[in-house]
C-alpha positions, -999 to 999 in steps of 0.1 A, spaced: 426 -212 -33 399 -231 -54 368 -241 -29 340 -266 -43 308 -243 -47 286 -282 -40 287 -278 -1 269 -249 17 278 -233 49 261 -218 79 258 -207 109 261 -235 131 291 -256 115 310 -223 130 299 -223 158 308 -257 164 339 -250 150 347 -221 174 336 -245 199 359 -274 193 391 -246 189 379 -232 221 378 -266 240 406 -293 215 378 -321 215 350 -328 195 334 -347 219 337 -316 248 324 -295 221 294 -319 215 284 -323 253 279 -282 249 266 -292 222 241 -312 228 249 -339 198 266 -367 193 303 -366 182 300 -375 145 278 -348 141 302 -325 156 328 -342 128 307 -340 106 298 -303 107 337 -297 103 342 -318 76 311 -297 57 334 -265 65 368 -283 55 345 -299 16 330 -257 17 371 -247 17 386 -273 3 415 -267 32 421 -284 64 407 -265 94 417 -282 121 446 -315 133 455 -328 164 491 -322 181 491 -337 217 459 -353 221 441 -318 218 428 -299 183 442 -276 171 435 -249 143 454 -254 111 468 -221 95 436 -220 75 419 -227 107 435 -195 125 420 -172 94 387 -183 98 389 -179 129 402 -146 131 364 -136 105 341 -155 124 337 -124 147 328 -102 112 308 -127 97 293 -126 137 293 -86 131 274 -84 94 247 -108 107 240 -83 136 237 -54 112 210 -74 90 192 -85 116 189 -48 128 179 -38 91 154 -65 89 137 -56 123 125 -27 109 103 -50 88 97 -76 115 91 -48 146 74 -14 129 64 -5 93 86 -3 65 88 8 28 61 19 2 23 16 -8 13 28 -43 -24 39 -45 -48 45 -71 -74 66 -71 -96 95 -81 -91 130 -74 -120 139 -54 -108 111 -26 -77 124 -31 -80 154 -26 -110 155 -3 -101 119 17 -69 106 14 -49 140 32 -61 133 66 -55 97 66 -22 95 48 -7 126 77 -17 102 100 -1 72 86 33 94 87 27 103 122 23 68 130 47 50 111 73 78 94 94 51 75 62 41 60 56 56 19 24 58 -1 24 69 -38 -8 83 -50 -14 81 -86 -50 99 -102 -70 83 -130 -105 66 -139 -116 29 -123 -106 17 -153 -72 28 -151 -67 22 -115 -84 -16 -120 -61 -22 -155 -30 -12 -135 -36 -29 -105 -42 -66 -125 -10 -55 -139 11 -51 -104 21 -18 -115 -4 -7 -83 -8 -24 -50 -45 -7 -47 -69 11 -54 -100 34 -43 -123 37 -66 -154 42 -82 -179 7 -79 -183 -16 -96 -150 -22 -110 -141 -60 -122 -112 -80 -134 -92 -112 -134 -79 -122 -105 -93 -95 -82 -108 -81 -47 -133 -61 -44 -145 -47 -10 -168 -23 -5 -162 6 20 -188 32 14 -219 47 0 -223 89 -6 -249 106 -21 -247 135 -55 -256 168 -45 -271 199 -68 -244 227 -58 -253 268 -69 -233 303 -61 -245 314 -23 -266 343 -44 -283 313 -63 -296 296 -27 -333 300 -39 -329 283 -76 -308 257 -61 -332 250 -30 -364 249 -54 -357 240 -86 -374 207 -101 -346 182 -115 -373 185 -147 -362 225 -151 -317 218 -145 -317 207 -180 -317 243 -188 -295 253 -161 -262 264 -171 -245 230 -164 -204 228 -148 -202 185 -151 -170 163 -149 -154 157 -181 -166 131 -199 -149 97 -195 -143 97 -156 -166 72 -135 -188 99 -121 -198 111 -157 -213 85 -165 -233 81 -134 -245 116 -140 -251 111 -173 -272 78 -162 -292 96 -137 -305 120 -164 -308 91 -190 -327 79 -160 -355 106 -152 -357 112 -197 -333 141 -192 -307 155 -217 -277 171 -197 -258 205 -217 -233 214 -201 -215 250 -207 -178 236 -193 -167 204 -187 -137 200 -164 -118 174 -148 -107 192 -115 -130 192 -88 -119 221 -72 -120 237 -106 -156 230 -111 -166 245 -76 -141 278 -84 -165 281 -117 -196 279 -101 -187 300 -66 -183 326 -98 -219 325 -105 -209 307 -136 -232 281 -133 -242 251 -117 -225 215 -105 -238 176 -94 -201 168 -74 -202 137 -49 -208 146 -11 -171 144 -4 -164 175 -25 -183 192 -3 -160 178 28 -152 204 53 -164 235 26 -158 267 46 -154 292 20 -193 301 27 -199 307 -12 -217 275 -20 -247 258 -14 -263 228 -16 -298 202 -21 -303 166 -26 -306 152 -57 -342 138 -65 -346 114 -73 -315 106 -49 -278 96 -68 -251 80 -48 -220 59 -56 -202 36 -37 -161 32 -35 -145 -1 -24 -103 -9 -24 -95 -29 -56 -69 -53 -52 -49 -86 -69 -64 -117 -48 -31 -131 -46 -9 -97 -35 8 -104 -5 3 -82 22 32 -70 41 26 -48 69 28 -18 52 0 -26 30 -18 -42 54 -16 -6 79 -30 14 44 -58 -8 39 -64 -6 75 -66 38 73 -87 33 42 -113 14 60 -116 36 85 -134 57 67 -160 31 58 -197 40 76 -183 76 74 -195 88 40 -233 63 43 -258 86 33 -291 59 29 
């Protein structure tokens, strides 16, 4: 069978064809559908043009299906069933939340902020997956720009082409030391901090840049004995009495080891975290739910 590929077929045409066969009349089918008889006749002609076959013939004043029409009639239930299956599959997207969202962030937020939020999302929306990638602010922003990430939670300021930036919260930085160094941590002036064995974030990170700028504003230059990329590694080294560090307050959230002591920096050092995504990014339900979850932390770590 050859078929003209120019015309199209739709479900209304198939439904009309079934009604014409059932009632044996264009006019009766038109009355049921609330259409004119010419409109019904047009739909049948379009079907016949699509298949390039005669589907109906008049026998004893009634419209009867041809052999090709009978074959089509037998296939319509299969078509209807396929449509039902497609509707059921698509209902997941229209009624629930599914798919995968790719989120970029820093190591500290990944360890201390995201787990409870993502855990709650998983319980509420089991079909929604969230993939997390870790990097510095510049890397994450570039990945969002290039649409390799759906969104990023990064240290501000952050900017780029076609980006939307939403500040979420501010947190201050703390000087931390081993528990047995409590008196040193609580009473030492910032001028003396450069003489401490400092264990700092590795160079190139936005957090390290903030810390270096803070020292520079005080007219000081730190001389770290260690530069590490992991916040947990820094805390372990400090706990072991190998030095002191400056970390975001978020890194101390839920700290239960009782091996560390801390105090705010004076003068204060703060950072602001925010969400970054493309301005033209389609906000499907999955992405909306991830954004809503992240926005629940707004204000939780605002230390002003």
